[in-house]
SEMARRO-913656 format. One record per residue (C-alpha): residue number from 1; residue in three letters; x negated, y, z negated. Coordinates in pm, whole numbers, always signed. Layout:
<nodes>
nr:NUM	rest:Ala	px:X	py:Y	pz:Z
...
</nodes>
This chain:
<nodes>
nr:1	rest:Met	px:-6741	py:+10780	pz:-13085
nr:2	rest:Gly	px:-6445	py:+10705	pz:-13311
nr:3	rest:Asp	px:-6247	py:+10555	pz:-13022
nr:4	rest:Asn	px:-6543	py:+10335	pz:-12927
nr:5	rest:Val	px:-6583	py:+10205	pz:-13283
nr:6	rest:Leu	px:-6211	py:+10133	pz:-13308
nr:7	rest:Gly	px:-6229	py:+9954	pz:-12976
nr:8	rest:Val	px:-6511	py:+9732	pz:-13101
nr:9	rest:Phe	px:-6323	py:+9653	pz:-13422
nr:10	rest:Gly	px:-6016	py:+9573	pz:-13212
nr:11	rest:Ser	px:-6212	py:+9324	pz:-13003
nr:12	rest:Leu	px:-6345	py:+9158	pz:-13319
nr:13	rest:Lys	px:-5987	py:+9087	pz:-13426
nr:14	rest:Lys	px:-5966	py:+8838	pz:-13142
nr:15	rest:Val	px:-6207	py:+8615	pz:-13333
nr:16	rest:Leu	px:-5934	py:+8554	pz:-13591
nr:17	rest:Lys	px:-5693	py:+8422	pz:-13330
nr:18	rest:Leu	px:-5620	py:+8055	pz:-13394
nr:19	rest:Asp	px:-5708	py:+7809	pz:-13118
nr:20	rest:Gln	px:-5423	py:+7639	pz:-12939
nr:21	rest:Val	px:-5576	py:+7299	pz:-13023
nr:22	rest:Ala	px:-5729	py:+7260	pz:-13371
nr:23	rest:Ile	px:-6055	py:+7064	pz:-13383
nr:24	rest:Asp	px:-6158	py:+7154	pz:-13740
nr:25	rest:Asn	px:-6005	py:+7262	pz:-14072
nr:26	rest:Asn	px:-5933	py:+7582	pz:-14265
nr:27	rest:Val	px:-6256	py:+7576	pz:-14466
nr:28	rest:Phe	px:-6457	py:+7538	pz:-14146
nr:29	rest:Arg	px:-6273	py:+7841	pz:-14005
nr:30	rest:Leu	px:-6369	py:+8049	pz:-14308
nr:31	rest:His	px:-6728	py:+8025	pz:-14183
nr:32	rest:Tyr	px:-6700	py:+8100	pz:-13814
nr:33	rest:Lys	px:-6393	py:+8320	pz:-13814
nr:34	rest:Val	px:-6349	py:+8516	pz:-14137
nr:35	rest:Thr	px:-6714	py:+8535	pz:-14246
nr:36	rest:Val	px:-6846	py:+8610	pz:-13898
nr:37	rest:Leu	px:-6584	py:+8879	pz:-13842
nr:38	rest:Thr	px:-6649	py:+9034	pz:-14185
nr:39	rest:Met	px:-7025	py:+9049	pz:-14137
nr:40	rest:Leu	px:-6999	py:+9187	pz:-13784
nr:41	rest:Ala	px:-6754	py:+9453	pz:-13900
nr:42	rest:Cys	px:-6986	py:+9548	pz:-14188
nr:43	rest:Ser	px:-7285	py:+9557	pz:-13952
nr:44	rest:Leu	px:-7100	py:+9789	pz:-13715
nr:45	rest:Leu	px:-6992	py:+10011	pz:-14004
nr:46	rest:Val	px:-7348	py:+10045	pz:-14136
nr:47	rest:Thr	px:-7483	py:+10095	pz:-13784
nr:48	rest:Ser	px:-7239	py:+10377	pz:-13712
nr:49	rest:Lys	px:-7334	py:+10550	pz:-14038
nr:50	rest:Gln	px:-7705	py:+10489	pz:-13991
nr:51	rest:Phe	px:-7746	py:+10600	pz:-13630
nr:52	rest:Phe	px:-7456	py:+10836	pz:-13582
nr:53	rest:Gly	px:-7420	py:+10975	pz:-13935
nr:54	rest:Asp	px:-7655	py:+11113	pz:-14196
nr:55	rest:Pro	px:-7804	py:+10816	pz:-14385
nr:56	rest:Ile	px:-8056	py:+11017	pz:-14591
nr:57	rest:Asp	px:-8097	py:+11376	pz:-14715
nr:58	rest:Cys	px:-8422	py:+11479	pz:-14880
nr:59	rest:Ile	px:-8487	py:+11810	pz:-15053
nr:60	rest:Ser	px:-8813	py:+11976	pz:-15150
nr:61	rest:Lys	px:-8894	py:+12320	pz:-15284
nr:62	rest:Asp	px:-9194	py:+12340	pz:-15053
nr:63	rest:Asp	px:-9211	py:+12449	pz:-14689
nr:64	rest:Val	px:-9179	py:+12100	pz:-14537
nr:65	rest:Pro	px:-8895	py:+12105	pz:-14279
nr:66	rest:Asn	px:-8596	py:+11904	pz:-14400
nr:67	rest:Gln	px:-8564	py:+11711	pz:-14075
nr:68	rest:Val	px:-8930	py:+11605	pz:-14088
nr:69	rest:Leu	px:-8896	py:+11506	pz:-14453
nr:70	rest:Asp	px:-8580	py:+11304	pz:-14387
nr:71	rest:Thr	px:-8741	py:+11117	pz:-14100
nr:72	rest:Phe	px:-9059	py:+11045	pz:-14292
nr:73	rest:Cys	px:-8882	py:+10918	pz:-14603
nr:74	rest:Trp	px:-8643	py:+10703	pz:-14400
nr:75	rest:Ile	px:-8927	py:+10538	pz:-14212
nr:76	rest:His	px:-9172	py:+10495	pz:-14502
nr:77	rest:Ala	px:-8911	py:+10406	pz:-14766
nr:78	rest:Thr	px:-8825	py:+10572	pz:-15095
nr:79	rest:Phe	px:-8879	py:+10455	pz:-15450
nr:80	rest:Thr	px:-8740	py:+10464	pz:-15802
nr:81	rest:Leu	px:-8906	py:+10429	pz:-16142
nr:82	rest:Pro	px:-8789	py:+10141	pz:-16364
nr:83	rest:Lys	px:-8869	py:+10339	pz:-16680
nr:84	rest:Ala	px:-8619	py:+10608	pz:-16579
nr:85	rest:Phe	px:-8315	py:+10380	pz:-16556
nr:86	rest:Lys	px:-8266	py:+10383	pz:-16934
nr:87	rest:Ser	px:-8302	py:+10760	pz:-16970
nr:88	rest:Lys	px:-8001	py:+10989	pz:-17010
nr:89	rest:Val	px:-7889	py:+11144	pz:-16684
nr:90	rest:Gly	px:-7863	py:+11522	pz:-16699
nr:91	rest:Lys	px:-8081	py:+11550	pz:-17010
nr:92	rest:Glu	px:-8394	py:+11345	pz:-16948
nr:93	rest:Val	px:-8368	py:+11259	pz:-16577
nr:94	rest:Val	px:-8175	py:+11398	pz:-16281
nr:95	rest:Ala	px:-8048	py:+11054	pz:-16172
nr:96	rest:Pro	px:-8094	py:+10687	pz:-16271
nr:97	rest:Gly	px:-8446	py:+10582	pz:-16178
nr:98	rest:Val	px:-8560	py:+10932	pz:-16080
nr:99	rest:Asp	px:-8822	py:+11099	pz:-16298
nr:100	rest:Lys	px:-9163	py:+11259	pz:-16278
nr:101	rest:His	px:-9414	py:+11006	pz:-16155
nr:102	rest:Leu	px:-9723	py:+10967	pz:-16371
nr:103	rest:Pro	px:-10037	py:+10767	pz:-16285
nr:104	rest:Gly	px:-9984	py:+10403	pz:-16374
nr:105	rest:Asp	px:-9602	py:+10417	pz:-16358
nr:106	rest:Gln	px:-9442	py:+10122	pz:-16183
nr:107	rest:Lys	px:-9257	py:+10197	pz:-15860
nr:108	rest:Ile	px:-8979	py:+10003	pz:-15692
nr:109	rest:Tyr	px:-8974	py:+10072	pz:-15319
nr:110	rest:His	px:-8645	py:+10049	pz:-15132
nr:111	rest:Lys	px:-8690	py:+9948	pz:-14769
nr:112	rest:Tyr	px:-8388	py:+9720	pz:-14722
nr:113	rest:Tyr	px:-8150	py:+9996	pz:-14607
nr:114	rest:Gln	px:-8334	py:+10020	pz:-14276
nr:115	rest:Trp	px:-8255	py:+9655	pz:-14201
nr:116	rest:Val	px:-7908	py:+9600	pz:-14344
nr:117	rest:Cys	px:-7726	py:+9632	pz:-14009
nr:118	rest:Leu	px:-7963	py:+9386	pz:-13836
nr:119	rest:Val	px:-7964	py:+9137	pz:-14126
nr:120	rest:Leu	px:-7582	py:+9135	pz:-14139
nr:121	rest:Phe	px:-7568	py:+9070	pz:-13764
nr:122	rest:Leu	px:-7818	py:+8782	pz:-13785
nr:123	rest:Gln	px:-7628	py:+8634	pz:-14078
nr:124	rest:Ala	px:-7305	py:+8650	pz:-13880
nr:125	rest:Met	px:-7472	py:+8459	pz:-13597
nr:126	rest:Ser	px:-7602	py:+8194	pz:-13837
nr:127	rest:Phe	px:-7247	py:+8133	pz:-13964
nr:128	rest:Tyr	px:-7137	py:+8068	pz:-13606
nr:129	rest:Val	px:-7409	py:+7810	pz:-13528
nr:130	rest:Pro	px:-7224	py:+7506	pz:-13677
nr:131	rest:Arg	px:-6910	py:+7604	pz:-13484
nr:132	rest:Tyr	px:-7113	py:+7632	pz:-13163
nr:133	rest:Leu	px:-7267	py:+7286	pz:-13215
nr:134	rest:Trp	px:-6936	py:+7122	pz:-13296
nr:135	rest:Lys	px:-6759	py:+7285	pz:-13001
nr:136	rest:Met	px:-7038	py:+7170	pz:-12771
nr:137	rest:Trp	px:-7032	py:+6812	pz:-12905
nr:138	rest:Glu	px:-6653	py:+6797	pz:-12913
nr:139	rest:Gly	px:-6646	py:+6893	pz:-12546
nr:140	rest:Gly	px:-6271	py:+6955	pz:-12528
nr:141	rest:Arg	px:-6188	py:+6591	pz:-12609
nr:142	rest:Met	px:-5897	py:+6673	pz:-12838
nr:143	rest:Arg	px:-5750	py:+6917	pz:-12590
nr:144	rest:Asn	px:-5754	py:+6644	pz:-12326
nr:145	rest:Leu	px:-5606	py:+6384	pz:-12560
nr:146	rest:Val	px:-5315	py:+6598	pz:-12671
nr:147	rest:Leu	px:-5198	py:+6626	pz:-12311
nr:148	rest:Asn	px:-4861	py:+6805	pz:-12330
nr:149	rest:Leu	px:-4741	py:+6626	pz:-12643
nr:150	rest:His	px:-4769	py:+6940	pz:-12855
nr:151	rest:Ile	px:-4450	py:+7060	pz:-12684
nr:152	rest:Pro	px:-4144	py:+6950	pz:-12882
nr:153	rest:Ile	px:-3907	py:+6946	pz:-12583
nr:154	rest:Leu	px:-4014	py:+6720	pz:-12298
nr:155	rest:Glu	px:-3832	py:+6516	pz:-12040
nr:156	rest:Asp	px:-3806	py:+6152	pz:-12144
nr:157	rest:Glu	px:-4004	py:+6020	pz:-11850
nr:158	rest:Gln	px:-4284	py:+6271	pz:-11900
nr:159	rest:Lys	px:-4301	py:+6203	pz:-12273
nr:160	rest:Lys	px:-4300	py:+5824	pz:-12233
nr:161	rest:Ser	px:-4571	py:+5845	pz:-11969
nr:162	rest:Ser	px:-4795	py:+6068	pz:-12183
nr:163	rest:Val	px:-4743	py:+5856	pz:-12495
nr:164	rest:Lys	px:-4823	py:+5538	pz:-12301
nr:165	rest:Val	px:-5141	py:+5684	pz:-12149
nr:166	rest:Leu	px:-5265	py:+5814	pz:-12484
nr:167	rest:Ala	px:-5181	py:+5493	pz:-12671
nr:168	rest:Thr	px:-5365	py:+5287	pz:-12409
nr:169	rest:Tyr	px:-5671	py:+5511	pz:-12439
nr:170	rest:Leu	px:-5673	py:+5486	pz:-12818
nr:171	rest:Arg	px:-5636	py:+5107	pz:-12807
nr:172	rest:Gln	px:-5917	py:+5069	pz:-12555
nr:173	rest:His	px:-6148	py:+5298	pz:-12757
nr:174	rest:Ile	px:-6058	py:+5172	pz:-13103
nr:175	rest:Arg	px:-6363	py:+5169	pz:-13336
nr:176	rest:Leu	px:-6561	py:+5383	pz:-13090
nr:177	rest:His	px:-6509	py:+5729	pz:-13240
nr:178	rest:Asn	px:-6753	py:+5718	pz:-13531
nr:179	rest:Val	px:-7012	py:+5935	pz:-13355
nr:180	rest:Tyr	px:-6740	py:+6194	pz:-13293
nr:181	rest:Phe	px:-6656	py:+6200	pz:-13663
nr:182	rest:Tyr	px:-7012	py:+6205	pz:-13799
nr:183	rest:Arg	px:-7104	py:+6495	pz:-13575
nr:184	rest:Phe	px:-6823	py:+6690	pz:-13733
nr:185	rest:Val	px:-6944	py:+6590	pz:-14081
nr:186	rest:Phe	px:-7294	py:+6705	pz:-13986
nr:187	rest:Cys	px:-7153	py:+7048	pz:-13893
nr:188	rest:Glu	px:-6966	py:+7064	pz:-14225
nr:189	rest:Val	px:-7288	py:+6989	pz:-14415
nr:190	rest:Leu	px:-7463	py:+7249	pz:-14200
nr:191	rest:Asn	px:-7199	py:+7502	pz:-14305
nr:192	rest:Phe	px:-7270	py:+7429	pz:-14670
nr:193	rest:Leu	px:-7647	py:+7447	pz:-14630
nr:194	rest:Asn	px:-7617	py:+7769	pz:-14433
nr:195	rest:Val	px:-7412	py:+7953	pz:-14697
nr:196	rest:Ile	px:-7655	py:+7841	pz:-14971
nr:197	rest:Ile	px:-7953	py:+7955	pz:-14762
nr:198	rest:Gln	px:-7784	py:+8290	pz:-14692
nr:199	rest:Leu	px:-7734	py:+8351	pz:-15064
nr:200	rest:Tyr	px:-8102	py:+8274	pz:-15120
nr:201	rest:Val	px:-8211	py:+8497	pz:-14829
nr:202	rest:Met	px:-8010	py:+8790	pz:-14963
nr:203	rest:Asp	px:-8167	py:+8739	pz:-15304
nr:204	rest:Leu	px:-8511	py:+8766	pz:-15142
nr:205	rest:Phe	px:-8394	py:+9064	pz:-14936
nr:206	rest:Phe	px:-8305	py:+9256	pz:-15253
nr:207	rest:Gly	px:-8609	py:+9152	pz:-15453
nr:208	rest:Gly	px:-8441	py:+8886	pz:-15665
nr:209	rest:Ala	px:-8155	py:+9111	pz:-15779
nr:210	rest:Phe	px:-7877	py:+8960	pz:-15568
nr:211	rest:Ser	px:-7841	py:+8620	pz:-15737
nr:212	rest:Thr	px:-7685	py:+8774	pz:-16050
nr:213	rest:Phe	px:-7547	py:+9086	pz:-15883
nr:214	rest:Gly	px:-7179	py:+8995	pz:-15912
nr:215	rest:Leu	px:-7212	py:+8879	pz:-16273
nr:216	rest:Glu	px:-7391	py:+9200	pz:-16369
nr:217	rest:Val	px:-7114	py:+9407	pz:-16211
nr:218	rest:Leu	px:-6853	py:+9215	pz:-16412
nr:219	rest:Lys	px:-7049	py:+9264	pz:-16734
nr:220	rest:Phe	px:-7088	py:+9634	pz:-16659
nr:221	rest:Ser	px:-6716	py:+9700	pz:-16693
nr:222	rest:Glu	px:-6713	py:+9540	pz:-17041
nr:223	rest:Thr	px:-7013	py:+9727	pz:-17183
nr:224	rest:Glu	px:-6994	py:+10042	pz:-17394
nr:225	rest:Thr	px:-7030	py:+10355	pz:-17182
nr:226	rest:Glu	px:-7331	py:+10502	pz:-17363
nr:227	rest:Trp	px:-7528	py:+10175	pz:-17338
nr:228	rest:Arg	px:-7453	py:+10058	pz:-16988
nr:229	rest:Thr	px:-7649	py:+10099	pz:-16666
nr:230	rest:Asp	px:-7461	py:+10050	pz:-16343
nr:231	rest:Pro	px:-7613	py:+9737	pz:-16175
nr:232	rest:Met	px:-7502	py:+9867	pz:-15836
nr:233	rest:Val	px:-7722	py:+10173	pz:-15890
nr:234	rest:Leu	px:-8014	py:+9949	pz:-15984
nr:235	rest:Val	px:-7989	py:+9759	pz:-15657
nr:236	rest:Phe	px:-7847	py:+10039	pz:-15439
nr:237	rest:Pro	px:-7973	py:+10370	pz:-15583
nr:238	rest:Arg	px:-7793	py:+10678	pz:-15458
nr:239	rest:Met	px:-8085	py:+10911	pz:-15538
nr:240	rest:Thr	px:-8452	py:+10819	pz:-15500
nr:241	rest:Lys	px:-8792	py:+10980	pz:-15469
nr:242	rest:Cys	px:-9028	py:+11014	pz:-15176
nr:243	rest:Thr	px:-9390	py:+11128	pz:-15159
nr:244	rest:Phe	px:-9498	py:+11322	pz:-14851
nr:245	rest:His	px:-9862	py:+11392	pz:-14768
nr:246	rest:Arg	px:-10002	py:+11648	pz:-14529
nr:247	rest:Phe	px:-10312	py:+11856	pz:-14469
nr:248	rest:Ser	px:-10340	py:+12209	pz:-14602
nr:249	rest:Ser	px:-10507	py:+12493	pz:-14412
nr:250	rest:Asp	px:-10846	py:+12406	pz:-14563
nr:251	rest:Gly	px:-10816	py:+12040	pz:-14463
nr:252	rest:Ser	px:-10742	py:+11898	pz:-14806
nr:253	rest:Val	px:-10459	py:+11649	pz:-14860
nr:254	rest:Met	px:-10150	py:+11793	pz:-15027
nr:255	rest:Lys	px:-9880	py:+11584	pz:-15193
nr:256	rest:Tyr	px:-9512	py:+11677	pz:-15203
nr:257	rest:Asp	px:-9253	py:+11504	pz:-15414
nr:258	rest:Ala	px:-8901	py:+11504	pz:-15274
nr:259	rest:Leu	px:-8562	py:+11395	pz:-15401
nr:260	rest:Cys	px:-8367	py:+11187	pz:-15150
nr:261	rest:Ile	px:-7995	py:+11119	pz:-15149
nr:262	rest:Leu	px:-7886	py:+10792	pz:-14986
nr:263	rest:Pro	px:-7513	py:+10820	pz:-14907
nr:264	rest:Leu	px:-7539	py:+10500	pz:-14703
nr:265	rest:Asn	px:-7590	py:+10305	pz:-15025
nr:266	rest:Ile	px:-7234	py:+10387	pz:-15130
nr:267	rest:Ile	px:-7124	py:+10166	pz:-14839
nr:268	rest:Asn	px:-7397	py:+9907	pz:-14889
nr:269	rest:Glu	px:-7308	py:+9840	pz:-15252
nr:270	rest:Lys	px:-6940	py:+9783	pz:-15166
nr:271	rest:Ile	px:-7034	py:+9550	pz:-14881
nr:272	rest:Tyr	px:-7265	py:+9334	pz:-15088
nr:273	rest:Ile	px:-7050	py:+9311	pz:-15399
nr:274	rest:Phe	px:-6774	py:+9175	pz:-15172
nr:275	rest:Leu	px:-7017	py:+8939	pz:-14996
nr:276	rest:Trp	px:-7147	py:+8809	pz:-15331
nr:277	rest:Phe	px:-6801	py:+8693	pz:-15438
nr:278	rest:Trp	px:-6694	py:+8588	pz:-15089
nr:279	rest:Leu	px:-6997	py:+8369	pz:-15015
nr:280	rest:Leu	px:-6973	py:+8211	pz:-15358
nr:281	rest:Ile	px:-6609	py:+8121	pz:-15294
nr:282	rest:Val	px:-6692	py:+7985	pz:-14947
nr:283	rest:Ala	px:-6980	py:+7779	pz:-15089
nr:284	rest:Leu	px:-6755	py:+7627	pz:-15357
nr:285	rest:Leu	px:-6477	py:+7545	pz:-15109
nr:286	rest:Thr	px:-6726	py:+7392	pz:-14865
nr:287	rest:Gly	px:-6881	py:+7183	pz:-15143
nr:288	rest:Val	px:-6538	py:+7051	pz:-15240
nr:289	rest:Thr	px:-6470	py:+6971	pz:-14874
nr:290	rest:Ile	px:-6789	py:+6765	pz:-14849
nr:291	rest:Val	px:-6691	py:+6567	pz:-15161
nr:292	rest:Tyr	px:-6348	py:+6512	pz:-15003
nr:293	rest:Arg	px:-6516	py:+6394	pz:-14681
nr:294	rest:Ile	px:-6731	py:+6145	pz:-14874
nr:295	rest:Ala	px:-6414	py:+6007	pz:-15034
nr:296	rest:Met	px:-6263	py:+5964	pz:-14685
nr:297	rest:Ile	px:-6566	py:+5764	pz:-14575
nr:298	rest:Phe	px:-6576	py:+5519	pz:-14866
nr:299	rest:Leu	px:-6208	py:+5493	pz:-14964
nr:300	rest:Pro	px:-5986	py:+5366	pz:-14679
nr:301	rest:Asn	px:-5673	py:+5385	pz:-14895
nr:302	rest:Ile	px:-5715	py:+5759	pz:-14932
nr:303	rest:Arg	px:-5746	py:+5789	pz:-14556
nr:304	rest:Tyr	px:-5407	py:+5625	pz:-14517
nr:305	rest:Met	px:-5252	py:+5853	pz:-14780
nr:306	rest:Val	px:-5392	py:+6167	pz:-14617
nr:307	rest:Leu	px:-5273	py:+6060	pz:-14273
nr:308	rest:Arg	px:-4934	py:+5972	pz:-14419
nr:309	rest:Ser	px:-4901	py:+6320	pz:-14574
nr:310	rest:Arg	px:-4980	py:+6479	pz:-14238
nr:311	rest:Ala	px:-4745	py:+6255	pz:-14034
nr:312	rest:Arg	px:-4438	py:+6246	pz:-14257
nr:313	rest:Leu	px:-4197	py:+6152	pz:-13978
nr:314	rest:Thr	px:-4402	py:+5852	pz:-13870
nr:315	rest:Asp	px:-4306	py:+5505	pz:-13990
nr:316	rest:Arg	px:-4535	py:+5388	pz:-14270
nr:317	rest:Tyr	px:-4551	py:+5037	pz:-14128
nr:318	rest:His	px:-4687	py:+5164	pz:-13796
nr:319	rest:Leu	px:-4943	py:+5386	pz:-13969
nr:320	rest:Gln	px:-5058	py:+5096	pz:-14184
nr:321	rest:Ile	px:-5108	py:+4870	pz:-13882
nr:322	rest:Val	px:-5308	py:+5135	pz:-13698
nr:323	rest:Thr	px:-5529	py:+5231	pz:-13993
nr:324	rest:Asp	px:-5599	py:+4868	pz:-14084
nr:325	rest:Val	px:-5767	py:+4800	pz:-13750
nr:326	rest:Ser	px:-5946	py:+5134	pz:-13717
nr:327	rest:Lys	px:-6266	py:+5286	pz:-13851
nr:328	rest:Ile	px:-6331	py:+5629	pz:-14001
nr:329	rest:Gly	px:-6387	py:+5785	pz:-13656
nr:330	rest:Asp	px:-6050	py:+5659	pz:-13530
nr:331	rest:Trp	px:-5880	py:+5791	pz:-13844
nr:332	rest:Phe	px:-6032	py:+6133	pz:-13777
nr:333	rest:Val	px:-5896	py:+6131	pz:-13422
nr:334	rest:Phe	px:-5551	py:+6023	pz:-13548
nr:335	rest:Tyr	px:-5557	py:+6303	pz:-13805
nr:336	rest:Leu	px:-5648	py:+6570	pz:-13549
nr:337	rest:Leu	px:-5378	py:+6441	pz:-13315
nr:338	rest:Ala	px:-5127	py:+6469	pz:-13599
nr:339	rest:Lys	px:-5231	py:+6830	pz:-13653
nr:340	rest:Asn	px:-5188	py:+6921	pz:-13288
nr:341	rest:Met	px:-4893	py:+6713	pz:-13167
nr:342	rest:Asp	px:-4523	py:+6757	pz:-13223
nr:343	rest:Pro	px:-4425	py:+6530	pz:-13519
nr:344	rest:Leu	px:-4163	py:+6340	pz:-13318
nr:345	rest:Asn	px:-4402	py:+6280	pz:-13031
nr:346	rest:Tyr	px:-4667	py:+6165	pz:-13279
nr:347	rest:Arg	px:-4421	py:+5920	pz:-13428
nr:348	rest:Glu	px:-4363	py:+5763	pz:-13088
nr:349	rest:Leu	px:-4737	py:+5754	pz:-13023
nr:350	rest:Met	px:-4806	py:+5561	pz:-13345
nr:351	rest:Gln	px:-4518	py:+5328	pz:-13271
nr:352	rest:Glu	px:-4654	py:+5254	pz:-12925
nr:353	rest:Leu	px:-5011	py:+5217	pz:-13051
nr:354	rest:Ala	px:-4905	py:+4981	pz:-13330
nr:355	rest:Lys	px:-4716	py:+4774	pz:-13074
nr:356	rest:Glu	px:-5016	py:+4751	pz:-12840
nr:357	rest:Val	px:-5256	py:+4670	pz:-13123
nr:358	rest:Thr	px:-5024	py:+4397	pz:-13255
nr:359	rest:Glu	px:-4974	py:+4244	pz:-12911
nr:360	rest:Glu	px:-5346	py:+4250	pz:-12846
nr:361	rest:Gly	px:-5407	py:+4080	pz:-13181
nr:362	rest:Lys	px:-5154	py:+3807	pz:-13102
nr:363	rest:Ser	px:-5310	py:+3749	pz:-12760
nr:364	rest:Phe	px:-5652	py:+3718	pz:-12919
nr:365	rest:Ile	px:-5526	py:+3460	pz:-13172
nr:366	rest:Glu	px:-5357	py:+3257	pz:-12895
nr:367	rest:Arg	px:-5675	py:+3256	pz:-12687
nr:368	rest:Glu	px:-5875	py:+3134	pz:-12986
nr:369	rest:Lys	px:-5630	py:+2841	pz:-13032
nr:370	rest:Glu	px:-5669	py:+2724	pz:-12672
nr:371	rest:Pro	px:-5887	py:+2411	pz:-12635
</nodes>
């Protein structure tokens, strides 16, 4: 089994491999590469412990078989008592949240651990949806446009031919790439909405305790030992209670109280404390990216500066000519080409494109002057 699990984890590493042609940015990759890989790895880890390990151990002083009790409590969920979380462990209670249940006492049932592996898998898939849409809409356009100009060493004839073909295409399709750009922006917004929705879903999944989970864990380390209650134990209790009913020999219903140990929650708490901080960071970075994208749309001067910083070897005059006659969609295509092409080849491309755009502009002016 160990070799199989390692083999699966090894195949997941391929997701992190960078594409030969970049069609997005680093923040976008945090969603469909790092987050997807992390959640799939966590799902596999929980699955291996849940189905091939020992996720629950229940003990009872009565004659109920342990295997039957474990299965029953796993299926029907266990519970803790809120009143027992503030009691002293070892003196008043045996574990946080575990005490004698009296009529009228509030119970908190814990059913989430049965679904953690599936929820993590579905969340991983949701983080890949924007990537799937963008890859489908992009349709390999950038890969086709780059041609072989990402190679720094090319024969002169081959390089001139490729540069000429690409420059002609860009000139003929100038101001026609806005749909291409806005589809990408839609996927970026979808990334942001998805991570916010996932945070909300996990808060519902854990009964409203996940939204402040990370903050409570940080506060826990700064609180005096005798007054603090571990927030990870509140959300992911390691010991719980379970009530088992069965018929006695005379047909009456008998109730058995059992203590259940949940070793799987040791893994769950580590997974979700990491995900709390990670998703918060991803949400913040994605929000900043959207603000940056809005600035690109409404501030043409910033577009020129960003393109200039990416194409440092390209003549500023040529970049200025090209950006002056283009729209936001064309700028996006120019920027992606700069990311994927060799800088020297990109410099020649912009030079050729500026030349064609200038000549076309002069021809247009001359035609307008004709009687």
